[in-house]
C-alpha positions in Angstrom: 17.8 127.0 126.9 20.2 126.0 129.7 23.0 124.1 128.0 24.7 127.2 126.7 25.0 130.7 128.2 22.7 133.3 126.7 24.9 136.0 125.1 25.7 134.7 121.7 22.3 133.2 121.0 20.7 136.4 122.2 22.8 138.5 119.8 21.7 136.2 116.9 18.1 136.3 118.1 18.2 140.1 118.1 19.5 140.1 114.6 16.7 137.7 113.6 14.1 139.9 115.3 15.5 142.8 113.2 14.8 140.7 110.0 18.4 139.7 109.4 19.0 136.2 108.2 20.7 134.3 111.1 23.3 132.7 108.8 24.3 136.1 107.4 24.3 137.6 110.9 26.6 134.9 112.3 28.9 135.2 109.2 29.3 139.0 109.5 29.5 139.0 113.3 32.3 136.4 113.4 34.1 138.0 110.4 34.1 141.3 112.4 35.3 139.5 115.5 38.1 137.9 113.5 39.3 141.3 112.5 38.9 142.6 116.0 40.7 139.6 117.5 43.6 140.0 115.1 43.9 143.7 116.0 43.5 143.0 119.7 46.3 140.4 119.6 48.6 143.0 117.9 47.7 145.7 120.4 48.3 143.4 123.4 51.7 142.2 122.1 52.7 145.7 121.3 51.9 146.8 124.9 53.7 143.8 126.3 56.8 143.9 124.2 57.0 147.5 123.0 57.9 146.0 119.6 55.9 146.8 116.4 57.6 143.8 114.7 56.4 141.4 117.4 52.9 142.9 117.2 52.8 142.6 113.5 54.1 139.0 113.7 51.5 138.1 116.4 48.7 139.6 114.3 49.9 137.7 111.2 50.1 134.4 113.1 46.5 134.9 114.4 45.3 135.8 110.9 47.1 132.9 109.2 46.4 130.2 111.8 44.2 127.5 110.3 42.6 126.9 113.8 41.9 130.6 114.2 40.3 130.9 110.7 38.3 127.7 111.4 36.9 129.0 114.7 35.9 132.4 113.1 34.3 130.8 110.0 31.7 128.8 112.0 28.6 130.1 113.7 30.2 129.4 117.0 30.5 131.5 120.2 34.3 131.2 120.4 35.1 134.4 118.5 33.1 136.5 120.9 34.4 134.5 123.9 38.0 135.2 122.8 37.3 138.9 122.2 35.6 139.5 125.5 38.2 137.4 127.4 41.2 139.1 126.0 39.7 142.6 126.2 38.8 142.0 129.9 42.3 140.8 130.7 43.8 143.7 128.8 41.8 146.1 131.0 42.8 144.2 134.1 46.5 144.4 133.0 46.1 148.2 132.6 44.8 148.3 136.1 47.7 146.2 137.5 50.3 148.4 135.6 48.8 151.8 136.7 46.9 150.9 139.9 43.9 152.9 138.5 41.0 151.5 140.6 38.3 152.5 138.2 39.6 149.9 135.7 38.6 147.0 137.8 34.8 147.4 137.2 35.1 147.6 133.3 37.6 144.7 133.3 35.2 142.6 135.3 32.2 143.7 133.2 33.9 142.6 130.0 35.0 139.3 131.6 31.3 138.8 132.6 30.4 139.1 128.9 32.9 136.3 128.2 31.3 134.2 131.0 27.9 134.9 129.5 29.2 133.7 126.1 30.7 130.4 127.3 30.7 128.7 130.7 34.5 128.3 130.4 34.6 132.1 131.0 35.2 131.0 134.6 38.9 130.5 133.6 39.1 134.3 132.8 37.5 135.1 136.2 40.1 132.8 137.9 43.0 134.3 136.0 41.8 137.8 136.9 41.5 137.0 140.6 45.0 135.4 140.6 46.4 138.3 138.7 45.0 140.8 141.2 46.2 138.7 144.2 49.8 138.0 143.0 50.7 140.7 140.4 49.3 143.8 142.1 51.6 146.3 144.0 48.8 147.0 146.5 48.7 145.8 150.1 47.3 142.3 150.7 44.1 143.7 152.2 43.6 146.0 149.1 44.3 143.0 146.8 41.7 140.9 148.6 39.1 143.7 148.3 39.9 144.3 144.6 39.8 140.5 143.8 36.5 140.2 145.7 35.0 143.2 143.8 36.3 141.9 140.5 34.9 138.3 141.0 31.6 139.6 142.2 31.1 141.8 139.2 32.3 139.2 136.8 30.2 136.4 138.2 26.9 138.3 138.9 25.4 138.0 135.4 26.1 134.3 135.1 24.9 133.7 138.6 21.6 135.3 137.7 21.5 133.1 134.6 22.1 129.9 136.6 19.4 130.9 139.1 17.0 131.4 136.1 18.0 128.0 134.8 17.3 126.3 138.1 13.9 128.0 138.4 12.9 127.3 134.8 14.4 123.9 134.1 15.6 122.5 137.4 19.2 122.4 136.2 22.0 124.9 136.4 23.7 124.2 133.1 22.2 120.9 131.9 25.6 119.3 132.4 27.1 116.7 134.8 30.4 117.1 136.6 32.5 114.1 135.5 36.1 113.3 136.1 38.0 112.4 132.9 41.5 111.1 133.6 44.1 112.1 131.0 44.9 109.2 128.6 47.6 108.7 126.0 45.0 109.6 123.3 44.3 112.9 125.1 48.1 113.6 125.1 48.3 112.8 121.4 45.4 115.0 120.7 46.9 117.8 122.7 50.2 117.5 120.9 48.4 117.5 117.6 46.5 120.7 118.5 49.7 122.4 119.6 51.5 121.3 116.4 48.7 122.7 114.2 49.2 126.1 115.9 
């Protein structure tokens, strides 16, 4: 298995090894993550706005979104990816607000879990590094050290996975890097997706 990162399949495999039907395990896991993601969105909005009304509205919009419901009703890795990514960024935001150095490692660890869930977790790593570099109140030297530490922790597990893939299958991710220029159809699809939200 190289095409997908290992965390979500490993969780399901663990459930299967424990004698739990995989369909049932995926259903309950993603139902729990749906509740967790609704709650997490509300908490994050409450922290950002200091408004209970805004937090309630954000949670309701997450709950009532057809796209959100669709994602969480499938045996897909997206619910875990969203949960780990948002949780990691929330921990990183707490570090940036308080300058508590000890929060960098847990934030990076949770982001690493998102990266082990989907390869696009690289976007959370990039967002974390940019946040540390441009939103921190520390000196530039301290920002660089913190960003390096954050990215090293967040990327270590997936790096080990990619090395394993290269040794076992001769390919890092079983994917090719291809440039896809944006077309009118892509723009229409993007507008349609935004409108459905």
